[in-house]
N, C-alpha and C positions, 0 to 999 in steps of 0.2 A: 504494500500500500504506500503510495506517495502522498505525503502531507505537505501542501504548498501554502505558505503565507504570502498573500499578495499585498505588498507593503510599499508605501511611500508616505513620509510624514508631511509632504506637500499635498494640498487638496487640488482637485480639478485637473488631474493628470491622466484620468482614465482608469483609475484603480478599480472601482466597483464595476464599471463597464467591462473591464478585462476579467475580473473574477467571475461574473455572471455568464458572460458569453463564451469564455473559455470552458467553463463547466458545462454549458449547454452543448458546445462542440464535442467535448469528450464523451458526453452522454450519447450523442448521436452516433459517435464512432463505436458504440457498444461498451464503453467503460462505465462501470458503476461509480457514480460521482456524487459527492455530498458537498454542499456549500455551508460554511459556518459564518454567519453574519455577526461579526464582533463590533461593528460600528453602531454606536447609539443612534445615529441618524436613520438606520434601518433601510438604506437605499437598496441594498441587494435584495432584501425581503420584498420591498415594493416592486422592484424590477421583475421579480418572479411571481407577482400577482397576489402577495399576501398583505394584509392590512395589520400593521403592528398594534397589538393590544386587542385585536378582534379575531385573531387567527390562532388562539391557543397560547400556551406557555412559550417562553422565549429563552435564549441563552442567559438572560438575567437570572432566572430561577435555577438554571444549570450551574452557574458560577457561585451564586450566593446561598442557594438552598440545597445544592447537591442533587437536583432533579436529573435523572438519567437522560442522555441524549435521545434514547428511544422514545421518551415521553414528549420530547420537544420536536423531533424531526417530522417533517411533512414532505410527502412525495408530490412533486409539481409536474413531472413528465417522466417518460420511460427512462430508466437509469439515472434519474436526477432527483435529488431531495435537498432540502434546506432546513437548517436549524435557525429560525428567524431571530431577529434582534428586537429590542424595545428601547425607548428613550430612557428607561430606568437604568440601563447599562451605564449611563453617564455617571451615576452615583456609586457604581460598583467599587471603584477604587477606594473611596472612603469607607465603604462597608467592609471591605476586605483588609483594611489597614492593619488590624491586629491578628489576622489569620496566618498561622504558620504554613509555609509552603504555598502562599497564594499565587505565586507565579507558575505553579505546575498543576493547578486545578483542572484546566482544560486537557492537558496531557493525560491526566489520570482518568478523566471522563471518556476520552477516546479509547484508552487502553481497556476500560471496563465495558465498552459498548459491544454488544453481542453481534451487531450487524457489521459485515465487512464491506469495504469499498476499495476500488482500484485507485481512486483519487479523492482526497479531501482538500478543498480550496477554502482558505480562510480569508475573508475580506476584513482587513484591519482598519481601524480608525486612522485618520490623518494626524496622528500624534504618537509619541513614544510613551504610552501609558501602560498601566498594568494589564489592560486588555491586549495591547500589542505584545507585551512581554509574555503573556499566556500563549499567544499564537506562536511566537518564536521558540518557546520552550516545547511546544507540541509539534512543531513542523520539522521536516527533514530538509526542506529547501525553501529559499526565498525567491520570489519572482518580483522584480521591481519595474513597474510601469513608469516611463519617463518621457517627457517631451523633449524634442530636439532643440532646446533652447540653452543658451550659455549659462544662465543662472541655475538651471536644473542640475548642472554638474557640481555646484557648490554644496547643495544639500546631500548629494550622493555620498561624499566622504564621511559625513556625520552618520548617515544611515549604515554604512559599511562598518564603521567603528562600533556601533551598537550591536550589529550582528556578530562581530568578532568577540565582543565581551560576553554575549550570551553563549556563543560557541565554546569559549574557553572555560566559563564558570558553571554553566548549567546544562547545556545541550551539545554534546560533542558531535552529534550527527548533523548538526545544522550547517548547510552550505548555501551559498548564493547560486541559484540555478542560472539566472540570466536577467538581462535587461530587455524589456519590450518597449519599443518606440511607439508611442501613441500620438494621436492627433497629428499624424505625419503629413507633411506637405513636400512632395518631391521637387516642387518647382523653385525652392529657395536655396541659394548658395549657403546661407547661414546654417540651414539644417544639415547640409552635407559636411560643413566644417565642424559642427558639434559632434556628429557621428564619428568623424576622424579623431577628435579629441577623446571621445568616449572609448574608442578602440585602443588608443594609445594609453589611456588611463589604466585599463586592465592589463595591457601587455607589459607595462612597466611595474606592475604590482603582482605579477605571477609569483606565487609562493606556495609551495606544497603544504605548508602549515596553516595558511590563511583560508578562511571559509570561501573566499572568492577566487581561489586558485584555478578552478575550472569553469568559472562563470563565462557565459557567452552573451554577445549581443545578437539576439535572434534575427535571422534574415528576414522573417516576416515583419512588416511594419503595418501598424493599424492606421490606415488613412483617415483623414477627416471625412466624415460621412453623416449626412443629416439623419439618415435612418437610425443610426446608433443613438442619436440624441432624442429621437422620437419614441423609440420602443419602450423605455421605462414607464412612460405615462400610460401605456396600454397594458402594463404588467406582463410583458412578454420579452423573451430573449430575441435577439436579432434573427434567429432561425425560424421563429414563429411569426414574427412581424414582417420581415422582408427577406426571405431566404435567398433571393437572387441578387441582393445588394452587395456592394463591395465590402461593407462591414461584415457580412456573413462569410464572404470569400476569405477575408483576412483572418478572422477568428478560426475558421476551419483550417486554414494554413498554419496558424500558430499551434493549434491542437496537434496537427501532424508533427510539427517540430518537437513539441513536448514529448511525444511518443517515440521520438527517434527516427522519424520518417522525413522525407524530403518535403519542403514547403511547396506551395502552389507555384506553378510555372512562372508566374509574374515576378516571384521573389527569388527564383533560383540564381539570378545573376546579381543578387544584392550583397554578395560577400564583400565586394569592394565598397568602401565607405563613400557615401554620397551618390552612388549610382542610382539612376532613376529607373523606376519600373518600366516595363516595355509598353504600357498603355497609359493613357491619360489618367492621372490619379485624383481628379476632381471629384467632389462628392456626388453621389447618385443614390 
């Protein structure tokens, strides 16, 4: 079972969009997949058609009251289930302040769960809180959605430092799986330059002992696409809302890469930094 924390402390970079639609793509590929919505904003839950507070118990009860994941989990599609969030999760940090081992509650919940999955994707809040720490202690790898902007690189080093600390002190299994470039616009020189910097950033930090030693910048890039912005308001993944859109094409391609397969043909030439896809990348 692969346990993936989808994490970036900066908001608006496509984190929840990636967690939900990557999970949906893996489920369509026949992989038994579960989403854990750890963000008090509950956007992943809304994205998959659940109404926080009206759809049964949430991960708040799981973390603060010990409710088993089997009592929280809801099936939303074939091979796809979610343990939803609730705004009350925002207060979990204070409630767990005096709890011994509070950072490993989620890991213990997953270990005790009788249901098995091929993939568990954890949608983390855009902050380095106790909820994020629980995800990092429970995960085996971190997936970092990132925009191809210069300032995005500044926050990356802090995020990698946090992952490194958790890996050394709590979770030896934790690795950085890779970077997913989101809201990608192939028509800008700046984007290509940032990708070059990103590749160089990892190449100069290759270290067998560091959790990012084998990290990759995925060849699939998630293009700007209006359908991806629209589908959460309908409570659907991109594959239900607009299966022929470029958003669906890109997330299916990313799911293939996650599984060790070749990306879609449009991205097979994207090994070289800044290389444009073979067709127009405008939103559709």
